[in-house]
KOLPA-259731 format. One record per atom (N, C-alpha, C, O): x, y, z; residue in three letters. Coordinates in steps of 0.2 Angstrom, whole numbers, padded with zeros to 4 digits, always signed. Example, Ala and Ser with C-alpha at 12.3 -4.5 7.8 and 13.67 -1.06 7.14 Angstrom:
BEGIN
+0066-0028+0039ALA
+0062-0022+0039ALA
+0066-0016+0039ALA
+0071-0017+0042ALA
+0064-0011+0035SER
+0068-0005+0036SER
+0064+0000+0039SER
+0067+0006+0040SER
REM end
This chain:
BEGIN
+0348-0418-0171MET
+0340-0420-0175MET
+0338-0423-0175MET
+0341-0428-0171MET
+0331-0424-0178ARG
+0327-0428-0176ARG
+0323-0431-0180ARG
+0318-0427-0180ARG
+0323-0436-0185LEU
+0319-0436-0188LEU
+0314-0442-0188LEU
+0317-0447-0187LEU
+0306-0442-0191SER
+0303-0450-0190SER
+0299-0451-0196SER
+0297-0447-0200SER
+0296-0457-0195ALA
+0292-0461-0201ALA
+0284-0460-0197ALA
+0279-0462-0200ALA
+0284-0458-0191ASP
+0280-0460-0187ASP
+0276-0454-0186ASP
+0278-0449-0183ASP
+0269-0455-0187LYS
+0265-0445-0188LYS
+0265-0445-0180LYS
+0269-0441-0178LYS
+0263-0449-0176ASP
+0266-0446-0168ASP
+0269-0444-0167ASP
+0268-0439-0164ASP
+0276-0446-0168ASP
+0281-0443-0166ASP
+0283-0436-0166ASP
+0282-0432-0171ASP
+0285-0434-0162PRO
+0287-0427-0162PRO
+0291-0423-0166PRO
+0291-0417-0167PRO
+0296-0429-0170GLY
+0299-0428-0177GLY
+0298-0429-0182GLY
+0301-0428-0187GLY
+0292-0431-0182TYR
+0291-0433-0189TYR
+0291-0426-0196TYR
+0293-0420-0195TYR
+0289-0428-0200GLY
+0292-0424-0207GLY
+0293-0428-0213GLY
+0295-0433-0215GLY
+0290-0422-0218PRO
+0293-0427-0226PRO
+0301-0428-0225PRO
+0303-0434-0226PRO
+0305-0424-0223ALA
+0313-0425-0224ALA
+0313-0431-0222ALA
+0318-0433-0219ALA
+0309-0435-0221TYR
+0312-0442-0219TYR
+0312-0448-0226TYR
+0314-0454-0228TYR
+0310-0444-0228LEU
+0307-0450-0237LEU
+0315-0448-0239LEU
+0318-0452-0243LEU
+0317-0444-0238THR
+0326-0444-0244THR
+0330-0443-0240THR
+0335-0442-0243THR
+0331-0442-0230ALA
+0336-0443-0227ALA
+0340-0449-0226ALA
+0337-0454-0225ALA
+0348-0449-0227LYS
+0350-0455-0224LYS
+0353-0455-0218LYS
+0356-0451-0215LYS
+0352-0458-0216VAL
+0353-0462-0206VAL
+0360-0466-0206VAL
+0360-0472-0208VAL
+0363-0463-0204LEU
+0369-0469-0202LEU
+0370-0469-0194LEU
+0370-0464-0190LEU
+0371-0474-0192LEU
+0372-0476-0187LEU
+0379-0479-0185LEU
+0379-0485-0185LEU
+0384-0477-0183ASP
+0392-0480-0181ASP
+0395-0479-0188ASP
+0401-0482-0190ASP
+0390-0475-0194GLY
+0397-0474-0200GLY
+0392-0480-0205GLY
+0392-0479-0211GLY
+0388-0484-0202VAL
+0384-0489-0207VAL
+0378-0487-0209VAL
+0374-0486-0204VAL
+0374-0485-0214GLU
+0369-0484-0216GLU
+0363-0490-0214GLU
+0363-0496-0216GLU
+0358-0486-0210LEU
+0352-0489-0210LEU
+0349-0488-0215LEU
+0349-0483-0218LEU
+0344-0497-0216LYS
+0339-0494-0223LYS
+0331-0495-0222LYS
+0327-0494-0225LYS
+0331-0498-0211ASP
+0324-0499-0211ASP
+0322-0494-0205ASP
+0320-0496-0199ASP
+0324-0490-0206CYS
+0326-0486-0199CYS
+0318-0479-0198CYS
+0316-0474-0201CYS
+0316-0483-0194ILE
+0308-0478-0191ILE
+0308-0471-0188ILE
+0304-0467-0190ILE
+0313-0470-0182THR
+0314-0465-0179THR
+0322-0465-0181THR
+0326-0468-0184THR
+0323-0458-0177ALA
+0333-0457-0177ALA
+0333-0450-0175ALA
+0331-0444-0177ALA
+0337-0451-0169ASP
+0339-0444-0165ASP
+0346-0444-0164ASP
+0349-0448-0160ASP
+0348-0440-0167GLU
+0355-0436-0167GLU
+0359-0437-0160GLU
+0365-0439-0158GLU
+0354-0433-0155GLU
+0356-0430-0146GLU
+0355-0437-0146GLU
+0359-0440-0150GLU
+0351-0441-0144ARG
+0350-0448-0139ARG
+0353-0452-0141ARG
+0353-0457-0138ARG
+0357-0452-0150GLY
+0362-0458-0150GLY
+0357-0464-0152GLY
+0359-0469-0153GLY
+0350-0463-0153GLU
+0344-0467-0154GLU
+0343-0470-0160GLU
+0341-0466-0163GLU
+0343-0474-0163CYS
+0338-0475-0170CYS
+0333-0482-0168CYS
+0335-0487-0165CYS
+0328-0481-0170LEU
+0322-0486-0168LEU
+0320-0487-0177LEU
+0318-0483-0182LEU
+0322-0494-0176CYS
+0322-0497-0182CYS
+0318-0505-0183CYS
+0318-0509-0178CYS
+0315-0508-0190PHE
+0311-0513-0190PHE
+0316-0519-0191PHE
+0321-0519-0195PHE
+0316-0524-0187LEU
+0318-0528-0189LEU
+0318-0535-0195LEU
+0313-0538-0195LEU
+0321-0536-0199PRO
+0320-0539-0202PRO
+0317-0547-0200PRO
+0318-0548-0194PRO
+0314-0553-0205THR
+0314-0558-0202THR
+0313-0563-0211THR
+0312-0562-0217THR
+0315-0568-0209ALA
+0316-0573-0214ALA
+0311-0574-0219ALA
+0312-0576-0225ALA
+0303-0571-0215THR
+0299-0569-0224THR
+0302-0565-0226THR
+0304-0565-0232THR
+0303-0560-0223GLY
+0304-0555-0226GLY
+0297-0549-0223GLY
+0295-0543-0225GLY
+0294-0553-0218THR
+0289-0545-0217THR
+0293-0541-0209THR
+0298-0544-0207THR
+0291-0536-0207GLN
+0296-0533-0203GLN
+0290-0530-0199GLN
+0287-0525-0200GLN
+0288-0535-0193LEU
+0284-0530-0188LEU
+0287-0528-0182LEU
+0285-0523-0180LEU
+0292-0530-0180ASP
+0296-0530-0175ASP
+0301-0527-0177ASP
+0304-0527-0183ASP
+0300-0523-0169THR
+0307-0517-0171THR
+0311-0517-0164THR
+0309-0519-0158THR
+0317-0514-0165GLU
+0323-0514-0161GLU
+0325-0506-0160GLU
+0324-0502-0163GLU
+0329-0505-0153MET
+0330-0498-0152MET
+0339-0500-0154MET
+0342-0505-0151MET
+0342-0496-0160ARG
+0349-0497-0159ARG
+0352-0491-0157ARG
+0350-0485-0159ARG
+0359-0491-0153CYS
+0361-0486-0149CYS
+0367-0487-0155CYS
+0369-0491-0159CYS
+0371-0478-0152GLY
+0378-0477-0155GLY
+0377-0470-0157GLY
+0373-0466-0154GLY
+0380-0470-0163LYS
+0383-0460-0165LYS
+0379-0461-0171LYS
+0380-0465-0176LYS
+0375-0457-0172VAL
+0368-0456-0177VAL
+0372-0449-0179VAL
+0375-0444-0176VAL
+0370-0452-0186GLU
+0369-0446-0193GLU
+0363-0445-0196GLU
+0359-0449-0200GLU
+0362-0439-0195ILE
+0356-0438-0201ILE
+0358-0434-0208ILE
+0361-0429-0208ILE
+0356-0436-0212ILE
+0360-0434-0218ILE
+0356-0430-0224ILE
+0355-0434-0229ILE
+0354-0424-0224LEU
+0349-0421-0226LEU
+0351-0421-0236LEU
+0357-0421-0236LEU
+0348-0421-0242PRO
+0348-0422-0248PRO
+0352-0412-0249PRO
+0348-0407-0249PRO
+0356-0412-0250SER
+0358-0404-0252SER
+0354-0400-0258SER
+0355-0394-0259SER
REM end
């Protein structure tokens, strides 16, 4: 499954608002796009000032959990 908050991404949809994304068993809070098949998550990078303009790709075992 692929989920994204980016409206130009093929995984875009309202489910990203309520989904929980885990990377190697740890929940990600600032995830923009998550792809279980590719094992990739695009996430915002926190900065000292709190602004989150930069992103990084994180790789590992990705789980997307949708509320039941």
